[in-house]
C-alpha positions in Angstrom: 110.4 91.2 106.4 110.4 89.0 103.3 110.1 85.8 105.4 110.1 82.5 103.2 107.0 80.9 103.0 103.3 81.7 102.3 99.9 80.2 102.8 97.7 79.3 100.2 94.7 81.0 100.4 91.5 78.8 100.8 93.8 76.2 100.7 93.9 76.6 96.7 97.8 75.2 95.6 98.4 77.2 92.3 101.0 74.1 91.1 98.0 71.4 91.2 95.3 73.3 90.3 97.8 74.2 87.3 98.6 71.0 86.5 95.0 69.6 86.5 93.9 72.4 84.2 96.4 70.9 81.5 95.7 67.2 82.4 92.1 67.9 81.6 92.4 70.0 78.2 90.7 72.8 79.9 91.5 76.3 81.2 91.2 76.8 85.1 87.9 78.1 86.4 87.8 79.1 90.0 84.9 77.7 91.8 86.1 80.2 94.8 85.5 83.2 92.7 83.1 82.4 89.9 83.1 84.4 86.9 79.1 85.8 88.2 77.4 88.4 89.7 78.4 87.3 93.0 82.4 88.1 92.4 81.4 91.5 91.5 78.7 92.9 93.9 77.6 92.1 97.8 74.9 94.6 97.4 71.5 93.3 95.6 71.0 96.6 93.9 74.2 96.7 92.4 74.1 96.4 88.5 76.7 97.4 85.8 76.2 99.4 82.9 75.6 97.0 80.0 75.4 93.2 79.2 78.4 91.7 81.5 80.6 89.3 79.7 83.6 87.6 81.4 86.9 87.0 79.0 90.3 85.3 79.3 93.1 87.8 77.7 93.3 85.0 75.2 89.7 86.2 74.0 89.9 89.8 74.1 93.4 90.0 72.0 95.2 88.1 69.5 98.8 89.0 71.6 97.7 88.8 75.3 101.0 89.9 77.4 101.3 90.0 81.3 103.6 92.4 80.9 104.3 94.7 77.8 108.1 96.2 78.3 108.3 95.8 82.5 105.8 97.3 84.8 105.2 101.2 84.9 102.1 103.7 86.5 100.6 103.9 83.1 100.0 100.1 83.6 97.0 101.2 86.2 94.0 103.3 85.0 90.8 102.9 86.9 87.9 101.7 86.0 84.1 102.1 87.3 84.9 101.5 90.7 86.0 104.1 93.8 89.0 102.1 94.4 91.6 105.1 94.0 93.3 103.9 96.9 94.2 100.5 95.5 94.9 101.8 92.1 97.4 104.3 93.6 99.2 102.2 95.6 99.4 99.6 92.6 101.3 102.5 90.5 103.4 102.8 93.5 104.0 99.5 93.1 104.7 99.2 89.5 108.0 101.2 90.1 109.9 98.8 92.4 110.6 95.6 90.6 111.8 93.6 93.7 108.4 94.2 95.3 106.4 93.6 92.1 108.7 90.2 91.7 107.3 89.4 95.2 103.6 90.0 94.6 103.4 88.5 91.5 105.9 85.2 91.5 107.1 82.9 88.8 106.1 85.8 85.8 108.0 84.0 83.5 105.5 81.0 83.7 102.4 83.2 84.4 103.1 85.3 80.9 100.8 84.1 77.9 103.2 83.8 75.3 105.4 80.5 76.8 106.9 77.9 75.4 104.9 75.1 76.8 101.7 75.3 74.5 98.2 77.1 75.7 97.7 79.3 78.7 95.6 77.1 81.5 93.9 80.3 82.3 95.1 80.2 86.1 97.5 82.9 87.6 98.4 83.8 91.0 99.5 86.7 93.4 100.9 87.4 97.1 99.9 89.6 99.8 101.4 90.0 103.1 98.0 89.6 105.1 98.0 90.0 109.4 101.8 88.9 109.7 101.7 86.5 106.6 102.1 86.1 102.7 99.3 84.7 101.2 99.1 83.2 97.9 95.9 84.0 95.9 94.7 81.7 93.0 92.4 83.2 90.6 91.4 82.1 87.0 92.0 84.4 84.2 88.5 85.7 83.5 88.0 89.4 83.4 84.3 91.4 83.7 84.0 93.3 80.6 80.8 95.6 79.1 80.5 96.9 75.5 83.8 95.0 74.8 86.1 97.0 77.4 87.0 95.9 80.9 85.0 97.8 83.3 87.4 97.6 85.9 91.6 98.3 86.4 93.2 98.4 82.4 96.5 99.2 81.2 97.2 101.9 78.5 98.3 99.1 76.4 95.3 96.8 75.1 97.2 93.5 75.4 98.6 93.9 79.1 97.3 92.4 81.8 98.7 91.9 85.1 96.9 95.2 86.8 93.9 94.1 86.0 94.5 90.6 87.2 96.4 92.0 90.3 93.0 93.8 91.0 91.0 90.5 91.0 93.3 88.7 92.9 93.0 91.2 95.8 89.3 91.5 94.9 89.3 87.6 95.7 91.0 88.3 99.1 88.2 90.9 99.9 85.2 88.6 98.7 84.1 90.9 95.8 84.8 93.9 93.5 82.4 96.2 95.6 84.0 95.5 98.9 86.9 97.4 97.2 85.2 100.5 97.1 86.5 102.9 99.7 89.7 102.6 101.5 93.1 103.5 102.5 96.1 103.6 100.3 98.1 102.6 103.5 96.5 99.3 103.6 97.5 98.3 100.0 100.8 99.4 100.2 101.3 97.0 103.4 99.8 94.2 101.3 102.1 94.6 98.7 105.2 94.9 100.7 105.0 93.6 104.4 106.3 97.1 105.6 105.1 100.0 108.1 102.9 102.3 106.6 103.5 105.9 108.2 101.0 109.1 107.6 102.2 112.4 107.7 99.9 115.2 108.2 101.4 118.1 106.1 98.3 120.6 107.6 99.5 119.7 110.7 102.9 121.2 110.4 104.1 124.3 109.4 105.5 123.2 106.1 106.0 127.0 105.0 108.9 126.5 106.9 111.8 126.2 104.7 113.7 123.8 107.3 110.7 121.5 107.8 109.9 121.2 104.4 113.7 120.5 103.6 113.7 117.5 106.2 110.3 115.9 104.6 111.6 116.3 101.3 115.1 114.4 102.6 112.9 111.9 104.3 110.7 111.2 101.0 113.9 111.5 98.8 116.0 108.9 101.0 112.2 107.0 101.6 112.0 106.1 97.7 115.7 105.7 97.3 115.1 103.0 99.4 112.5 101.1 97.4 109.7 102.6 99.8 106.0 103.2 98.1 104.4 106.6 98.6 100.9 108.0 98.4 99.1 110.9 98.9 96.0 112.8 99.2 94.3 116.3 99.9 91.7 115.3 103.2 88.8 117.3 104.1 86.0 116.7 106.8 83.3 117.5 104.2 82.5 114.2 102.6 80.1 115.9 99.9 83.3 116.9 98.9 84.4 113.7 97.8 86.0 113.5 94.4 85.6 117.5 93.9 88.4 119.4 91.9 89.9 122.3 93.2 90.4 125.4 91.1 94.2 124.3 90.5 92.7 120.6 89.0 93.5 118.5 91.9 91.1 116.2 93.3 89.6 116.1 97.1 89.3 112.6 98.9 91.4 111.5 96.3 94.5 108.7 96.3 97.4 110.0 93.8 100.6 108.0 93.7 103.8 109.2 93.9 106.5 108.5 91.5 109.6 110.6 91.7 111.4 112.7 94.0 114.1 114.4 92.5 116.3 118.1 92.7 116.1 119.6 89.4 119.3 121.3 87.9 118.1 124.8 86.5 119.3 126.4 83.8 120.5 130.0 84.3 117.0 131.6 83.7 115.5 130.0 86.3 118.6 130.1 89.5 117.5 133.7 90.3 114.3 133.5 90.7 114.3 130.2 92.4 117.5 131.8 94.4 118.9 128.1 94.2 120.8 126.2 91.3 118.2 123.2 92.0 114.6 123.2 92.8 113.1 120.3 94.5 110.2 118.2 92.4 107.7 115.6 93.1 106.0 113.7 90.4 102.6 112.1 90.8 100.0 110.3 89.0 96.1 110.5 89.4 94.4 106.9 89.0 91.8 108.2 86.6 94.8 108.4 83.9 93.7 112.2 83.4 93.3 115.0 85.4 96.3 116.8 86.4 98.0 119.8 88.4 96.9 123.1 86.2 99.5 125.5 88.3 103.7 126.0 88.1 105.3 122.9 86.5 102.2 121.7 85.0 102.6 119.8 81.6 103.7 122.5 79.1 104.1 125.3 81.7 106.6 128.0 80.6 108.8 126.9 84.0 110.2 123.4 82.0 111.7 126.1 79.1 114.7 127.0 81.6 115.2 123.5 82.6 118.4 121.9 80.9 117.3 119.7 78.5 119.5 116.5 80.2 117.4 116.9 83.0 114.1 116.6 81.2 114.9 113.9 79.4 116.6 112.5 82.5 113.2 111.8 83.9 111.6 111.2 80.8 109.4 114.5 80.4 106.2 114.2 78.6 103.2 116.3 78.1 100.6 114.0 78.1 97.1 113.8 79.5 98.2 110.7 81.3 97.5 111.8 84.4 100.9 111.8 85.8 102.2 115.7 86.5 104.8 117.3 88.3 104.8 119.9 91.1 107.5 121.7 93.1 107.9 120.3 96.5 106.6 124.1 98.1 103.5 123.2 96.0 103.2 119.8 97.2 103.4 120.7 101.0 100.9 123.8 100.3 98.1 121.8 98.7 98.4 118.3 100.3 97.5 117.4 103.3 98.7 113.9 103.7 101.1 111.8 102.3 102.1 107.9 103.3 105.4 106.3 103.2 105.2 102.5 103.3 108.8 101.2 104.3 109.9 97.5 103.7 111.7 97.8 107.4 115.2 96.5 107.1 115.9 93.5 109.7 118.4 91.7 107.5 122.5 92.2 108.6 123.2 91.5 104.8 123.4 95.4 104.4 124.2 98.4 104.7 121.8 100.4 106.0 120.3 100.6 109.3 119.5 97.1 110.6 116.3 97.1 113.1 115.2 94.6 115.6 111.5 93.0 115.0 109.2 91.9 117.4 105.8 90.4 116.6 102.7 89.2 118.7 99.6 87.8 117.7 96.7 88.5 120.1 93.1 89.4 120.8 90.8 91.5 122.6 88.4 88.9 124.4 85.4 89.4 126.5 85.3 85.8 127.4 88.7 86.1 128.5 88.7 89.4 130.2 90.8 90.7 128.1 88.6 93.8 126.2 88.8 96.9 128.7 89.0 99.4 126.1 91.0 102.6 126.1 92.7 104.5 128.9 89.2 106.5 129.2 87.9 103.6 130.6 90.2 103.3 134.0 88.2 101.0 135.7 88.8 98.4 133.0 92.0 99.5 130.8 94.3 97.2 132.7 92.3 94.1 131.7 93.7 94.4 128.0 96.5 92.6 126.6 99.9 93.8 128.0 103.3 94.1 126.6 106.8 94.8 127.9 109.5 96.3 125.8 113.2 97.8 126.6 114.9 100.7 124.8 118.7 100.5 125.3 120.2 102.9 122.8 121.7 105.2 124.9 119.8 108.0 126.6 117.2 107.7 124.1 116.1 105.6 121.0 113.6 105.6 118.2 111.0 102.9 118.4 108.5 102.5 115.7 104.8 100.1 117.1 102.3 99.2 114.5 98.5 97.8 115.5 96.7 96.2 113.1 93.6 94.5 113.4 92.1 91.6 110.9 90.7 92.8 107.5 86.9 93.3 107.7 86.1 93.2 104.1 84.8 89.8 103.7 82.5 90.1 106.8 80.6 93.1 104.3 78.5 90.1 102.7 77.1 89.4 106.1 76.4 92.8 106.7 79.2 93.8 109.0 82.7 94.6 107.9 83.2 97.9 110.1 86.5 98.5 111.4 87.2 98.6 115.6 88.7 101.7 116.6 91.7 100.7 117.9 95.2 102.5 119.4 97.6 101.5 122.1 99.1 103.6 125.0 102.7 103.1 126.3 103.8 103.7 130.3 107.3 103.5 131.3 107.6 100.8 134.2 110.1 99.7 136.5 113.3 98.4 134.4 112.7 95.1 135.8 108.9 94.7 135.6 107.7 91.0 134.8 104.0 91.1 135.6 101.3 93.0 134.5 100.5 96.3 135.3 98.0 97.2 138.0 98.5 100.9 138.4 98.0 103.0 135.1 101.5 105.1 135.0 101.9 108.3 133.4 101.7 108.2 129.8 105.1 107.9 127.8 103.5 107.7 124.2 100.5 107.2 122.4 98.4 107.3 119.1 95.2 108.7 117.9 92.3 105.9 118.2 91.4 105.1 114.9 89.1 103.0 112.9 91.6 102.3 110.3 93.2 98.8 109.7 96.4 99.6 111.0 97.7 102.6 113.5 101.3 103.2 113.5 103.6 105.7 115.5 107.0 106.7 115.6 108.7 107.8 119.1 111.8 108.8 120.4 111.9 107.1 124.0 114.2 107.4 127.2 116.3 104.3 128.0 114.4 102.0 130.1 111.4 99.2 130.4 107.7 100.0 128.5 104.9 98.6 128.6 102.2 98.8 126.0 98.5 98.2 126.0 97.1 97.8 122.7 93.1 98.8 122.8 89.6 99.2 121.4 88.5 102.6 122.0 85.3 101.2 123.7 85.5 98.3 126.3 83.4 94.9 125.6 84.8 94.5 121.8 85.9 91.1 120.9 88.9 91.0 117.9 92.0 90.1 116.6 95.1 92.1 116.3 98.8 91.8 115.3 101.5 94.0 117.4 104.7 94.9 115.6 107.4 96.7 117.0 110.8 97.8 115.6 113.5 99.0 117.5 116.9 100.2 117.2 118.6 97.3 119.5 117.0 94.0 120.9 113.7 94.5 122.9 113.2 91.8 124.9 109.6 92.2 124.1 107.3 90.0 125.9 103.6 89.8 126.7 102.6 90.0 130.3 100.8 87.2 131.0 101.1 86.6 135.0 99.5 89.4 137.8 102.5 88.4 140.3 105.0 85.7 141.2 104.1 82.6 143.0 106.4 80.5 145.7 110.3 79.9 144.5 112.1 76.7 144.0 111.1 73.3 142.4 107.2 73.7 141.2 107.3 76.8 144.0 107.8 74.0 146.6 110.8 74.7 148.6 110.3 78.8 149.5 107.4 80.5 150.5 105.4 82.7 148.3 106.2 86.7 148.4 104.0 88.4 150.5 105.1 92.0 149.7 105.7 94.1 146.8 108.1 97.4 147.1 108.8 99.7 144.2 112.1 102.0 144.7 112.3 105.1 142.4 115.4 106.5 141.9 114.4 110.0 141.0 117.5 112.1 140.8 121.0 113.0 142.6 122.7 116.4 142.8 126.1 117.7 143.6 128.0 114.1 142.5 131.8 114.4 142.7 134.0 114.4 139.2 134.8 110.8 138.3 136.4 111.2 135.0 139.4 113.8 133.4 137.0 114.5 130.2 134.0 116.2 129.7 131.8 116.9 132.9 133.0 114.0 134.7 130.5 111.7 135.1 127.9 109.3 133.1 125.9 108.2 136.4 123.7 105.1 137.0 121.9 103.6 139.6 122.0 100.0 141.5 119.1 99.6 142.9 119.2 96.4 145.8 116.8 95.0 148.0 117.2 91.6 150.0 119.2 89.2 147.4 118.3 90.9 144.4 119.7 94.0 142.4 118.5 96.5 139.6 120.4 98.6 137.3 119.0 101.6 135.6 120.1 103.0 132.2 123.4 105.8 132.1 122.5 109.5 132.2 125.6 110.9 130.2 127.9 113.7 131.4 126.3 115.4 134.3 126.4 115.7 137.9 123.1 116.3 138.6 121.1 113.6 136.7 117.4 112.9 136.4 117.2 109.1 136.9 113.7 108.6 136.8 114.0 104.9 136.7 112.4 102.3 139.5 112.8 98.6 140.3 110.5 96.4 141.5 111.3 93.7 144.4 108.6 90.5 146.0 109.5 90.3 149.4 109.2 87.6 151.6 110.2 89.3 154.8 109.2 92.8 154.3 110.1 93.6 158.0 113.6 93.4 157.8 113.8 94.5 154.2 116.2 97.2 153.3 116.4 99.7 150.3 120.1 100.5 149.2 120.8 102.8 146.1 124.4 102.9 144.7 125.4 105.8 142.0 128.2 104.5 139.8 130.0 106.5 136.7 130.3 104.9 133.6 133.7 104.8 132.7 135.9 103.2 129.8 138.0 100.9 131.2 135.8 100.4 134.7 132.8 102.1 136.7 133.8 104.4 139.3 131.7 104.7 143.0 130.2 107.8 143.8 128.0 107.0 147.0 125.2 104.9 148.3 122.2 105.6 150.0 120.0 103.4 152.4 116.6 103.5 154.1 114.2 101.2 155.6 111.0 99.8 154.0 108.1 100.1 155.7 105.0 97.9 154.9 102.2 99.8 153.5 103.7 103.1 153.3 104.5 105.4 150.7 107.9 107.4 151.2 109.2 110.2 149.6 112.8 111.1 150.6 114.4 114.3 149.0 117.9 115.1 149.5 119.3 111.7 151.2 122.9 111.9 151.7 125.4 109.9 150.0 128.1 107.5 151.7 131.1 105.8 150.8 130.9 102.0 150.3 133.8 101.7 152.4 133.0 99.4 156.1 133.4 102.2 158.9 135.6 101.0 161.6 134.4 100.3 165.0 132.2 103.0 166.7 132.7 105.5 163.7 130.2 106.8 161.2 130.0 105.7 157.4 132.1 108.4 155.3 130.3 110.8 153.4 130.7 111.2 149.8 129.4 114.5 147.9 125.8 114.7 146.4 122.5 113.8 147.4 119.8 111.2 146.2 116.2 111.9 146.2 114.2 108.7 146.1 110.3 107.3 146.8 109.6 104.1 148.0 106.0 102.5 147.8 105.8 98.7 149.8 102.3 97.0 149.5 101.3 93.7 151.0 98.9 93.6 148.1 100.9 92.0 145.4 98.7 93.3 142.7 98.3 97.1 143.9 101.4 98.2 141.5 
């Protein structure tokens, strides 16, 4: 995910601007994000609570530092801005040094304790935006009221990385006010270029020990592999925003997850928990105060029975700092959503699982007739952009797909800035489809449409070819999108642009164009003969032939009664003489074994379903003899049309 290079935001080159500032003898002043009200607010009626000043760290303290003893969650405390979603993400970021160094480059030369004299008043940060890393330059003037920073600040009065990071992010959004209310997943993705998946804990039975254990293992492994995690308690009643529950937790408020671990218990608690270990999670409230009041809260009696070595290992402290522990059982009981942002591994230089990435920049465009809306709009749905991809990971494969629209916060100043409701719909198609789909196939997978900046889904899909159609919920809406797909093997993903083929030969000059399309579906076979000595005796697949072309279907392992549910498409120049041949083979260790074949005539403009066709040998029969039969039958469906855009 960490591809080389970045784009200078607004064309501002950090190195050049810093050099000019040094040559001028004056600290950098950013004309693109000036130290005035326009950088704070979009709304005309918004005001700060007192006289506003803009000061540089060198004017705030005698000993300013970018970092004090590295980065930690306590470096990030929310100010007078409703951006807990961003602050919680910063707290998670602060614990991953490799990611911090990506977002905050050249730390040594940006620090205030430098060997080259006065600080130039210029700093820069990098965020992943819409498929690329963007380098954002700011000056280091920070807004203050009554001698205090009014937005994000550190527990250490002379530490400024978090306040400056927030300012750079506000510049990217157009103003500080534009950071009011947001989705933690967006900030996590902007810090990593990763994939953020949100798990609804109120939508699954996590009172079940097995379900809860699986989620704990997922979060534990994710953090071990440098994922960033946040959580929240959501409710449909927006009037309860930031309302405190009896247990001290805040509704509709983002928390950063800072640790997931198993605590070893002392003798006194083993019998109570019926275990030597208890799964635990540590969280941080971006406010820097307001903590959980239940079991394992600060100073609770449970801690007295945990081994001292365990307490010391996690640096346990009982302070009103917004950081607290909960048992994982209580975590799944009281929180409703947890967001895990992983940096997907696409590098071969690792021992961890390697994913194959496919990315597409596209757009919904009314002028190009590519804005058909969701599947509810069947008359226009297939007008949307279409992308084909293959699952080739055995019988099933894991596929992760994220659809992102462009961030709209910059548009708030012009009175817009509302996200579109976006989603996607996935259909299984013919294994050799290379042209746009013209008929809606049964759903293989989808996501719920949302006005989030990005929607993500993880699916277990059968082997085969699929078409994914990203769309807005309503038809006739314009917008840009980024589609990212991650598969375990190469997906051969591509956009389907053409509706049908043209003539063959050089420039289509030497052979006539096809006049018909035929789709041949191999549905299922029954009672096939055993071909392998081990196991059930066969792992069948089909080779579907029509004319001079042939297509192979995925292998169905260890069965004599395979359900293929696979199809192939052929474009015909002479449909009246066309014949469909479906051969069944068994995959072998050394070589594959023929199991039987069925033949059926293709009839133009006719849809035929042929159940239990007999299977025959591939040996040529002697004169005046019938072909030799093979055990088993095959069910097939054939649809042939002279309209190339019917299927």
